[in-house]
N, C-alpha and C positions, 0 to 999 in steps of 0.2 A: 548804201553802206553806212552802218551805224557808226557814230562817233566814238572817239576814245573815252570821252566822258560817259556816254551811255553804256559802254562796255564795262568801264570801271564800276559804275553805279550797279549794273547787274550782278558783278562779282561781290560788291559790298553788301548785297542783301543776304544776310545770315539768318533770315527768320526760321528756315528749317532747322538749322543746328541750334537755334535758341529754343525752339520747341522741344527738340530732342534732349537738350541739357536740363530744361525745366522739368520734363517729364521724368528723366533719371532721378532728379533731386526729389521730386514730390513722391515717387515711389519709395525712395529711401526714407523719406519722412513718415510715410504710411507704415513702413516696416519698423518704426520705432528707433531709427538711428539717432545718436547724439548729434546735435547740430555742429559741434566742433569737429566731428570726424569727417564732415562733408563740406567745410568752409571752402576748399579750393573748387569743389564743383559749383557751389553757389556763385563764387567769384567768376567762373567760366560761363555760366549761364547769363549773368549780368553783363558780362563782356561780349556776349553774342547778341545781346539786345532783349533778353527775357526780362519780363516784369515780375514784380513781387507776387502779384496775383496768379501768375503762371506757376511759380515755384510753390505756392500754397494750394494748387488745384488738387482736387480728390482723384487719387490715383490707387490703383491696386498695388499692394506691397510687392517688393521684390521677394521671390521664394528663397534666394540664397545670395550671399555677398558675391559669388562667382558670376551669377546671372547679371548682377549690377555692373560688375567690372568688365563683362563682355560688352554691354552697351556703352560703357565709358570707352573702351578702346575703340569701338566702331565710330563713335563721335570724334575721338582724337585723330583718327585716320581721315575723316572728312574735313576736319579742320586743317590738318597738314596739307592735304590736297588743295584746299582753297588758298592757303598761304603761299603754296608753290605756284599756283596759276597767278596770284598777285605778283609775285616776284617777276615771273616771266613777262607778264603783261607790262609791267613797269619798264623793263629792258626794252621791249619793243616800242613802248610809247616814247621813250627817250630817243630812240633811232628816228622815230617819226618827228620828234621835236626838232631835232638837228636838221632834218630835211625841210621842216617848215621855216625855220630861221634862214636857211639857204635861199628858199623860195622868196622869202620876204626881201632879202638882200638883192636877189635878182630882179624882183619886181620894182624896188626902188631905183635900180640902175636902168631901168627902161626909159627910152626916149619920151618926150612929151612936147615935141615941137608943134604937133597939130593937135586939134580937138580930138580927133579919133585916137591918137597916140595917148594923150592925157587921160581920156576916159578908160582906155584899155590898162594903162599904168594904175589908174585909181582902183579898178576892179581887182587887178592882180594883187595890189597891196592889201586890199580888204580881204580877199580870200586867204592870203598868206596869214594875215593877223587872226583870222578866224581859226586857222589850223593851229597857230601857236597857242592861242587861249585855250582851244580844246585840249591839247596835249598837256598844258600846264595845270588845268583844273583836273584832268584825269590823274596825273601824278600825285596831286595832293590827296585825291581820294585813296589812291593806292597806298600811299605812304602811311596815311591814318589806318587803313585796313591792315597793313602789314604789322604795325605796332600793336593793333588789337588782337589779331590773331596770334601773334607770338605770345602775348600775355596769356591768352586763352589756353594755348598749347602748353604753356609752362604750368599753369594751373592744373590742367588735367594730368600732366606728368607728375605733379607733386602730390595728387590726391592719395595714391597708394601709401605714401610715407606717413601722411597725416592720419590716414585711416588706421593704418597699422600701429601707429604710436598710441592712438586713442584707445584701441581695442587690443592692445599687445597681450595683456593677461588673459582675455578670453581666447584669443587665437591660439596661444600657447597651450590653453587647456584643450581646445578641440583637437589641435594637432597631436596631443598626447593620447587622444582617443577617449577622453572623458566626456561624458554627455553632460550638458548644461541643464539647469533647471527647466521645467517646462516652458516658462515665460521668456527664455532666452535661447531659443532652439533655431536661430536664424542662420548660423554660420555653417551651412554645408554639412549639416549633421547626418544627413541620409547617406553620406559617403564615408562617414567615420566609423560605422560598425557598431556592434553592441558595446554597452559599458562594460568595463573590467569587473569581474566577479568580486564580491566582498570577501576579504580574507576570513577563513574559518577561525572561530574563537579558539583560544589555546585552553586546553583542559588541564587543571591543576590536580586532577585525581590521580 
């Protein structure tokens, strides 16, 4: 059976999520997004353990903003799932810690009148202490993980607000059905439809 510490360390491994966050950010970079619009995504990537090199990796640009946010939503779901697992594991680990302390108390109360009893008592105390130490170390890992994932989840939730504020004018233009210049056609313009016709000039004759 794996120790609580080993299980907590396994849950603390967020390498896959870090890769995903860095890839999303790098593809946004390739699409020409303003850095200010994706600061929360950058923070989330760093919080998951991504490196600056990963964030600057060469990636294909996102075709649309919607495609990017679909990937962000999937990442946010994975982060919330891991956070929930961390919370549940911490609860179970605290129960195990209470049991370990009870076992330690019972071991210390064991008789030690003979050599055999003393040896058995020493082994029981050592085993209980190992369980206590294992649970306490696991809880430290899980507490730090919970704080980290909570911050990451908050950053991902905040991303649409920051992105929208940065590109508010552009998004309003697109929502109005007006096509942007050829070098700014990233915002789901395929779904917008044709640009409105130019008004006919007024004749004064």
